Kinemage of the C-alpha trace (Angstrom):
@kinemage 1
@onewidth
@group {chain A} dominant
@subgroup {mainchain}
@vectorlist {calphas} color= white
{ca met a 1} P 0.000 0.000 0.000
{ca pro a 2} L 1.601 3.279 -1.048
{ca val a 3} L 1.853 6.218 1.341
{ca arg a 4} L 0.078 9.334 0.103
{ca lys a 5} L 0.102 12.888 1.435
{ca phe a 6} L -2.869 15.217 1.304
{ca arg a 7} L -3.050 18.980 1.684
{ca ser a 8} L -6.524 18.945 3.212
{ca leu a 9} L -9.098 16.627 4.700
{ca asp a 10} L -11.264 17.110 1.628
{ca glu a 11} L -8.526 15.661 -0.587
{ca ala a 12} L -8.232 12.684 1.767
{ca arg a 13} L -12.000 12.103 1.729
{ca glu a 14} L -12.086 12.197 -2.067
{ca ala a 15} L -9.272 9.638 -2.222
{ca leu a 16} L -11.405 7.146 -0.276
{ca trp a 17} L -14.034 6.941 -3.018
{ca val a 18} L -13.450 4.399 -5.742
{ca ser a 19} L -15.661 3.803 -8.754
{ca pro a 20} L -17.181 0.294 -8.788
{ca asp a 21} L -16.312 0.147 -12.502
{ca asp a 22} L -12.608 0.630 -11.775
{ca val a 23} L -10.605 -2.471 -12.721
{ca ala a 24} L -8.193 -1.925 -9.811
{ca phe a 25} L -11.150 -1.958 -7.412
{ca leu a 26} L -12.404 -5.259 -8.828
{ca arg a 27} L -8.919 -6.778 -8.594
{ca gly a 28} L -8.705 -5.657 -4.970
{ca val a 29} L -12.062 -7.239 -4.144
{ca ala a 30} L -11.024 -10.505 -5.825
{ca gln a 31} L -7.732 -10.483 -3.905
{ca leu a 32} L -9.611 -9.891 -0.645
{ca trp a 33} L -11.944 -12.827 -1.366
{ca arg a 34} L -8.985 -15.108 -2.114
{ca leu a 35} L -7.339 -14.079 1.152
{ca ala a 36} L -10.552 -14.681 3.109
{ca ala a 37} L -10.976 -18.122 1.522
{ca ala a 38} L -7.370 -19.014 2.416
{ca leu a 39} L -7.630 -17.777 6.018
{ca ala a 40} L -11.088 -19.168 6.769
{ca pro a 41} L -11.941 -22.006 4.377
{ca arg a 42} L -15.505 -23.216 4.094
{ca arg a 43} L -16.293 -25.965 6.599
{ca tyr a 44} L -19.452 -27.303 5.048
{ca pro a 45} L -20.233 -28.823 1.657
{ca arg a 46} L -21.991 -26.763 -0.985
{ca gly a 47} L -25.614 -27.293 -1.762
{ca val a 48} L -29.021 -27.345 -0.163
{ca tyr a 49} L -29.907 -30.205 2.158
{ca arg a 50} L -33.209 -31.338 3.596
{ca tyr a 51} L -33.510 -33.159 6.884
{ca arg a 52} L -36.404 -34.979 8.460
{ca ser a 53} L -35.670 -33.565 11.909
{ca ile a 54} L -33.487 -31.083 13.736
{ca val a 55} L -31.623 -34.017 15.288
{ca glu a 56} L -30.634 -35.291 11.842
{ca ala a 57} L -29.558 -31.774 10.804
{ca asn a 58} L -27.436 -31.402 13.934
{ca arg a 59} L -25.758 -34.750 13.284
{ca ala a 60} L -24.849 -33.651 9.756
{ca arg a 61} L -23.445 -30.345 11.059
{ca glu a 62} L -21.367 -32.138 13.682
{ca ala a 63} L -19.986 -34.464 10.993
{ca trp a 64} L -18.992 -31.446 8.862
{ca glu a 65} L -17.288 -29.805 11.837
{ca arg a 66} L -15.248 -32.962 12.573
{ca arg a 67} L -13.752 -32.998 9.064
């Protein structure tokens, strides 16, 4: 992250705003998502699951947490 100097608080406030269409912004978001996935990987399988009871759902969750 580069260090930048500002002459006023208004200049600093304007520097905080980034256009959502900016390619650098999108790259930064993608990099943040990759970092988050590496630091806190998903612990449960993808998809939608149906269970007959809350007991069965809890058993499945406990099995996912043990992996």
